[in-house]
N, C-alpha and C positions, 0 to 999 in steps of 0.2 A: 753816177752817182760812185764808182771807182777813180776817173782822177781828179774829186775832190777827192777823197783820201789821201790820195797823191801829196796832194798841192799843201791839204795840212799837215801831211809829213814833213814835207819839205822846209817847210814854218818849223817841224818841234826839232828837226834835225840842226837847223843853221841856235834857236838860240840853244839848245845841248851844246854847241861848239859853245857859246858862248856862256851860258849858266851853270857848265855841269863839263869841265873838260878833263876829270879823271871817272872813270867808268872798270869797273868788273864784271863782269858775264861768267852763261856758260850755255858750250854747248854741245851735243849727244848727238858721237855715231851709234846711230841702232841699226846693229845685221844682221840679219838673214839669212844661210846662205850664199852667203857675195852678193846680197840685194843691200845699201844705205836707201833711209828709209830720210827722204829730203819733202821738204815744207816749204810750201810757195805763201805771201802775205799781199792782205791784199790792194798790203801798199809800193808792194817794189812785182821787180819784173821779173827777180831773182831766181832762182835756187837758195835754199840753203838746211844745213842743219839745222837742227830746235835746237833751241836755247833759247838764254836771253839777261839781264841784266837781275844783279843779285840783287835782292831788295833787304833793309839793312835786318839790320838782327839774321838773318836768314842764316845762316852753311848754303857753303856752295854744294854739296850733297843736298842737302836741301832743298836749295835750286833749279839744279835738275833736276828733284823728284820734280816738281812744279813745276815743270817751268813745258818739260817730256806729254804728261795732263792735261795743264791743259791749250798747246797743241793741236795732238796727239791723241791725248783722253789712254796715253802707253803706261799702266806699272809695269816698274825696271826690279827684275827681278834679283840679277847681278849687273854689276858698277863698279868701274877701272880707272884710273887716274888713266890717261891718255898724252897729254900734256898740259904747258904748262903756257899761252905763246903774250903776243905787242904787238898792241897795233899804233901808233904813230900815224897814218894817214888821212891827209885831210883836215888836221891838225886837229887828233881827237890823241889819249890819250888811252887807251884800250888796253885791256889788263883780260879776259879768256880761257879758258879753265875749260878743258877735254877732257869730256872721258865717255865711255864704249860701254855697251850693251849690247850683250846676245841672246837673252834670255826676259823675255821678255810679255808681257797681254795685252793688245790690244782690244783700245769696243770701241769707234771709231765714230769715236763724238774732239770735235776741237771748237776752242776758245772762238770769237767773229773777229778777231786775229793773220786769221790761215784761211786763206782762198780755197785749196788743195794740200794735200800730202799724198806721197807715190811711195813708191820703192824701183829704185835704181838698179842694176845691174854693175857691180865694182865698175866694170870694161866699158860700159854705155851708159855713162850719167850725159844729162843733159847738156843741149851747145848753154843753155840761158842759166845756169850752176854758178856761183858767186866763183871766185877766185878765193877768198878763204877756205871757203866753204869745199875749194877741188881743193887744195892744196894741204884739208887735213885728210881725205879721202887720197890723196894719192901715198901719207906717208903714211895710215892703216897698206895699201897693199903692196910697200916697202919694208912692211913693217915698222916704225921706226917709233917706238916707244921702248915708253914712257920718254918724253923731250921739253924741249923747252925754248921759245928762237923769237924768230918773226910770224905773226901771223901767216 
């Protein structure tokens, strides 16, 4: 079943590149005791910071709160801007607003999009983390906030 979902994911990514060349999304660094929460989607092989697309009529704050709740059952108490980044990789034109939260609660529920989630020490990240997520965590460790630039 997982390979079928990956196949549909690849088809949707291809259609997205053709039909929706510009996107705006959010990601969140959820930090607790120098541990970062990461998610693994059912259709991808890497770990990512939680987040997703900003929906029509939604503010960036509403989007990051919604995505955190959907993906890991999080209620964000504090929220601060971490940075705004752009990604032109593979024909995309992505713009990502990244937030930071150090005070949140988790109810353990996630939507059907998330295979699993876990906390990782900022100095012991998994090998199969996405390059963009790894870069944001490195920026966090180095104190490079708020920032902008390439994803």
